[in-house]
C-alpha positions as CSV (number, residue, x, y, z in Angstrom):
1,M,-28.0,-44.5,37.7
2,A,-26.2,-44.8,40.1
3,S,-27.1,-42.9,37.4
4,T,-27.2,-45.6,35.0
5,A,-27.6,-44.3,35.9
6,V,-27.2,-45.1,35.1
7,V,-23.9,-44.3,36.5
8,A,-21.3,-45.2,37.1
9,P,-18.2,-47.2,37.8
10,A,-15.7,-47.3,35.0
11,L,-18.0,-46.6,32.1
12,P,-16.5,-48.9,29.4
13,E,-18.9,-47.4,26.8
14,L,-16.6,-44.4,26.7
15,A,-13.5,-46.3,25.9
16,P,-11.4,-44.5,23.2
17,S,-12.4,-45.1,19.6
18,R,-9.9,-45.2,16.8
19,L,-10.3,-41.5,16.4
20,A,-7.5,-39.2,17.4
21,L,-7.5,-38.2,21.1
22,P,-6.0,-35.1,22.8
23,A,-2.9,-35.4,25.0
24,Q,-3.8,-37.1,28.3
25,I,-3.8,-35.2,31.5
26,P,-4.6,-37.7,34.3
27,L,-5.4,-35.1,37.0
28,R,-7.9,-33.4,34.7
29,G,-9.5,-36.8,34.1
30,I,-9.8,-37.5,37.8
31,G,-11.3,-34.1,38.4
32,L,-13.9,-34.7,35.7
33,I,-14.8,-38.1,37.1
34,L,-15.3,-36.6,40.6
35,A,-17.5,-33.8,39.1
36,S,-19.5,-36.5,37.3
37,T,-20.3,-38.3,40.6
38,V,-21.8,-35.1,42.0
39,L,-24.0,-34.7,38.9
40,F,-25.1,-38.4,38.9
41,S,-26.0,-38.2,42.5
42,C,-28.0,-35.0,42.0
43,G,-29.8,-36.7,39.1
44,D,-30.6,-39.7,41.3
45,I,-32.0,-37.4,44.1
46,A,-34.3,-35.7,41.5
47,G,-35.3,-39.2,40.2
48,K,-36.2,-40.4,43.7
49,A,-38.3,-37.2,44.3
50,L,-40.2,-37.9,41.0
51,T,-40.8,-41.6,41.9
52,R,-42.9,-40.4,44.9
53,S,-45.6,-39.3,42.6
54,L,-44.9,-40.8,39.1
55,P,-44.4,-44.5,38.0
56,A,-40.8,-45.6,37.7
57,I,-41.3,-46.3,34.0
58,E,-42.5,-42.8,33.4
59,V,-39.6,-41.3,35.4
60,A,-37.1,-43.4,33.2
61,W,-39.0,-42.2,30.1
62,L,-38.7,-38.6,31.1
63,R,-35.0,-39.0,31.8
64,Y,-34.4,-40.6,28.3
65,A,-36.6,-37.9,26.7
66,V,-34.4,-35.2,28.1
67,F,-31.3,-37.2,27.2
68,C,-32.4,-37.4,23.6
69,L,-33.3,-33.7,23.4
70,I,-29.8,-32.7,24.6
71,L,-27.7,-35.4,22.9
72,L,-29.1,-36.0,19.5
73,P,-28.8,-32.5,18.2
74,L,-25.1,-32.5,19.4
75,V,-24.4,-35.8,17.6
76,W,-26.1,-34.5,14.4
77,R,-24.2,-31.2,14.6
78,S,-20.8,-32.9,15.1
79,S,-21.1,-35.9,12.8
80,G,-24.3,-35.6,10.8
81,R,-25.7,-38.9,9.6
82,A,-22.3,-40.6,10.2
83,G,-22.9,-40.1,13.9
84,L,-25.9,-42.5,13.7
85,H,-24.2,-45.1,11.5
86,S,-23.0,-48.2,13.3
87,H,-21.0,-51.1,12.0
88,R,-22.6,-53.4,14.5
89,P,-26.2,-52.2,15.0
90,G,-27.4,-55.4,16.5
91,L,-24.9,-55.2,19.4
92,Q,-25.7,-51.5,19.8
93,V,-29.4,-52.3,20.2
94,L,-28.5,-55.1,22.7
95,R,-26.4,-52.6,24.7
96,G,-29.2,-50.1,24.6
97,L,-31.5,-52.6,26.1
98,G,-29.1,-53.3,28.9
99,M,-28.7,-49.6,29.7
100,V,-32.5,-49.0,29.8
101,G,-32.9,-52.1,32.0
102,S,-30.3,-50.8,34.5
103,A,-32.1,-47.4,34.7
104,L,-35.5,-48.9,35.0
105,F,-34.6,-51.3,37.8
106,F,-32.8,-48.5,39.7
107,Y,-35.7,-46.2,39.5
108,M,-38.1,-48.9,40.5
109,A,-36.1,-49.3,43.8
110,L,-36.1,-45.6,44.7
111,P,-39.6,-45.3,46.1
112,V,-38.7,-47.9,48.7
113,L,-34.9,-47.6,49.3
114,P,-32.8,-44.6,50.2
115,V,-30.6,-43.4,47.4
116,A,-27.5,-44.3,49.3
117,D,-28.6,-48.0,49.7
118,A,-29.6,-48.3,46.0
119,T,-26.4,-46.7,44.9
120,A,-24.2,-48.9,47.1
121,I,-25.9,-52.1,45.8
122,F,-25.6,-50.9,42.2
123,F,-21.9,-50.5,42.6
124,I,-21.6,-54.3,42.6
125,S,-21.5,-54.0,38.8
126,P,-17.7,-54.1,38.4
127,V,-17.8,-57.5,40.1
128,L,-20.5,-58.7,37.8
129,I,-18.5,-57.4,34.8
130,T,-15.6,-59.5,35.9
131,A,-17.7,-62.6,36.1
132,L,-19.4,-62.0,32.7
133,A,-16.0,-61.2,31.1
134,V,-15.0,-64.8,31.9
135,L,-18.1,-66.2,30.3
136,F,-18.4,-64.1,27.2
137,L,-15.0,-62.5,26.6
138,K,-13.0,-65.6,27.7
139,E,-10.8,-63.3,29.8
140,E,-8.5,-65.0,32.3
141,V,-9.3,-64.0,35.9
142,G,-6.9,-65.0,38.7
143,W,-7.8,-66.0,42.2
144,R,-7.2,-62.5,43.5
145,R,-9.9,-60.9,41.4
146,W,-12.3,-63.8,42.1
147,T,-11.6,-63.2,45.8
148,A,-12.4,-59.5,45.3
149,A,-15.6,-60.5,43.5
150,L,-16.7,-62.7,46.4
151,V,-15.9,-59.9,48.9
152,G,-18.0,-57.5,46.9
153,L,-20.9,-59.9,46.9
154,A,-20.5,-60.2,50.7
155,G,-20.8,-56.4,50.9
156,V,-24.1,-56.5,49.1
157,L,-25.4,-59.2,51.5
158,V,-24.4,-57.0,54.4
159,I,-26.6,-54.2,53.0
160,I,-29.7,-56.3,52.0
161,R,-29.4,-58.8,54.9
162,P,-31.4,-61.7,53.4
163,G,-33.2,-63.9,55.9
164,T,-33.7,-61.1,58.4
165,G,-36.5,-58.8,59.2
166,A,-34.6,-55.9,57.6
167,F,-34.7,-57.6,54.2
168,Q,-36.7,-55.9,51.5
169,M,-37.5,-57.4,48.1
170,A,-36.8,-53.9,46.6
171,S,-33.1,-54.4,47.5
172,L,-32.9,-56.9,44.6
173,L,-33.9,-54.3,42.0
174,P,-30.6,-52.3,42.1
175,L,-28.9,-55.7,41.9
176,L,-30.8,-56.5,38.7
177,G,-30.0,-53.0,37.4
178,A,-26.3,-53.7,38.1
179,A,-26.6,-57.0,36.2
180,C,-28.1,-55.1,33.2
181,W,-25.4,-52.5,33.4
182,A,-22.7,-55.3,33.5
183,G,-24.2,-56.9,30.4
184,A,-24.2,-53.6,28.6
185,A,-20.5,-53.2,29.6
186,I,-19.6,-56.5,28.1
187,V,-21.4,-55.7,24.8
188,T,-19.6,-52.3,24.8
189,K,-16.3,-54.1,25.0
190,L,-17.3,-56.2,22.0
191,I,-18.0,-53.1,19.9
192,S,-15.2,-51.0,21.3
193,G,-13.3,-49.4,18.4
194,S,-16.0,-50.3,15.8
195,D,-18.1,-47.2,16.3
196,R,-17.7,-43.6,17.4
197,P,-18.5,-43.0,21.1
198,T,-21.2,-40.5,20.1
199,T,-22.8,-43.3,18.0
200,T,-22.9,-45.6,21.0
201,L,-24.5,-42.8,23.1
202,A,-27.0,-42.0,20.4
203,Y,-28.0,-45.7,20.1
204,S,-28.4,-45.9,23.9
205,A,-30.7,-42.8,23.9
206,L,-32.8,-43.9,20.9
207,V,-33.2,-47.5,22.0
208,G,-34.1,-46.5,25.6
209,L,-36.6,-43.9,24.5
210,G,-38.2,-46.2,21.9
211,L,-38.7,-49.1,24.3
212,L,-40.0,-46.9,27.1
213,S,-42.3,-45.0,24.8
214,A,-44.0,-48.3,23.9
215,V,-44.9,-49.1,27.5
216,V,-45.2,-45.7,29.2
217,P,-48.8,-45.0,27.9
218,F,-50.0,-47.9,30.1
219,V,-48.9,-46.3,33.3
220,W,-49.0,-42.6,32.3
221,V,-49.7,-40.0,35.0
222,T,-49.8,-36.4,33.7
223,P,-46.9,-34.6,35.5
224,S,-47.3,-31.2,36.9
225,W,-45.2,-28.3,35.8
226,S,-43.0,-28.7,38.9
227,E,-42.5,-32.4,38.1
228,L,-41.6,-31.5,34.5
229,G,-39.0,-29.1,35.9
230,L,-37.6,-31.7,38.2
231,A,-37.5,-34.2,35.2
232,L,-35.5,-31.6,33.2
233,V,-33.1,-31.2,36.1
234,M,-32.8,-35.0,36.4
235,G,-32.1,-35.5,32.7
236,T,-29.8,-32.6,32.4
237,F,-27.6,-33.6,35.4
238,S,-27.5,-37.2,34.1
239,T,-26.6,-36.2,30.6
240,A,-24.0,-33.7,31.8
241,G,-22.5,-36.4,34.0
242,H,-22.1,-38.8,31.1
243,G,-20.6,-35.9,29.1
244,L,-17.9,-35.4,31.8
245,V,-17.1,-39.1,31.8
246,V,-16.6,-38.9,28.0
247,L,-14.1,-36.1,28.5
248,A,-12.5,-37.8,31.5
249,Y,-11.7,-41.0,29.5
250,R,-9.8,-38.9,27.1
251,H,-7.3,-38.0,29.8
252,A,-6.8,-41.1,31.9
253,S,-7.3,-44.9,31.8
254,A,-10.4,-46.6,33.2
255,S,-8.3,-48.4,35.8
256,L,-6.9,-45.1,37.1
257,M,-10.2,-43.4,37.3
258,A,-12.4,-46.2,38.6
259,P,-11.5,-45.7,42.3
260,F,-12.6,-42.1,42.2
261,S,-16.1,-43.1,40.9
262,Y,-16.8,-44.5,44.4
263,A,-17.0,-40.9,45.6
264,Q,-20.6,-41.2,44.4
265,L,-21.4,-43.3,47.4
266,I,-20.5,-40.4,49.6
267,W,-22.5,-37.9,47.6
268,A,-25.5,-40.2,47.5
269,G,-25.5,-40.5,51.3
270,A,-24.9,-36.8,51.9
271,L,-27.5,-35.6,49.4
272,G,-30.0,-38.2,50.5
273,F,-29.8,-37.0,54.1
274,A,-29.9,-33.3,53.1
275,V,-33.0,-33.7,50.9
276,F,-34.9,-36.6,52.4
277,G,-33.4,-36.9,55.9
278,A,-32.4,-40.5,55.1
279,L,-29.2,-41.2,56.9
280,P,-27.4,-44.5,55.9
281,D,-27.4,-46.9,58.8
282,A,-24.3,-48.8,60.0
283,W,-25.1,-51.8,57.8
284,T,-25.3,-49.7,54.6
285,I,-22.0,-47.9,55.5
286,T,-20.2,-51.1,56.2
287,G,-21.5,-52.9,53.1
288,A,-20.7,-49.9,50.9
289,G,-17.2,-49.9,52.3
290,I,-16.8,-53.6,51.5
291,I,-18.1,-53.1,48.0
292,A,-15.8,-50.1,47.5
293,A,-12.8,-52.0,48.7
294,S,-13.6,-54.9,46.4
295,G,-14.0,-52.5,43.4
296,L,-10.8,-50.6,44.3
297,Y,-8.8,-53.9,44.4
298,T,-10.3,-55.0,41.1
299,A,-9.3,-51.7,39.5
300,Y,-5.8,-52.2,41.0
301,R,-5.5,-55.6,39.4
302,E,-6.7,-54.3,36.1
303,R,-4.0,-51.7,36.3
304,V,-1.4,-54.4,37.1
305,R,-2.6,-56.5,34.1
306,A,-2.5,-53.5,31.8
307,V,1.1,-52.7,32.8
308,G,2.0,-56.3,32.3
309,R,0.6,-56.3,28.8
310,R,2.5,-53.1,27.9
């Protein structure tokens, strides 16, 4: 996602629980976030390669299958049955649905859009989180953050250019994925502190795999050994990226690290060009810059608010 990717600006799913955390080292957290953007981008590149020959639903299923194979044994080993126990299972399932929706819409866009374009559009999610927080969390958002949100939406419009010959319906898919991701983020904030972070990740993996397993037989295309290897690479990179974000959030706040997650835009463009020869055009670069500026300012305002509350 952007590796929902899903991926991933300011992953609120990994906010600290009530469990004891190690001493924070901000520079280490920033380094881990930067490393995660490389892994997420590599996973997205592998995903795009797979969508050339396999249905997007199957690609998402393969990603979740690898995710479960890696994650669930670790959760069981560290926490046993307690790692799968949730105090708010309904919200966990709802969050899992949002996560799988974000991944599925993102992969559906990859056969048509360059990875850089899809990633840039997906990074509108912090703006959508701001809007949803007003509706569902009753957060107060001042005119500065609303202005930043509108600027971010303008950046998306620059990339997709509705009403022109360059517009593609596929451009709306990462936007839908970002909306699903934003919804999952809001649900995450509702359950923050109630469950272990490993429990949240386990529910995401199981809900996603369960839902996709119900529909993948209708579109199944038997993958070759090389495609299975690529799926393993995709799932491993994505899972490792989420793991690094888990560690990063133990060392620094979300508002501090959010700006560095935009490095994924650079990696997506560079790797997309190296592997597929797809160089982002001036519209994509300009729109991505506008979206990043909007997100950076939103992160700055979050930091100001946090300091004010303290």
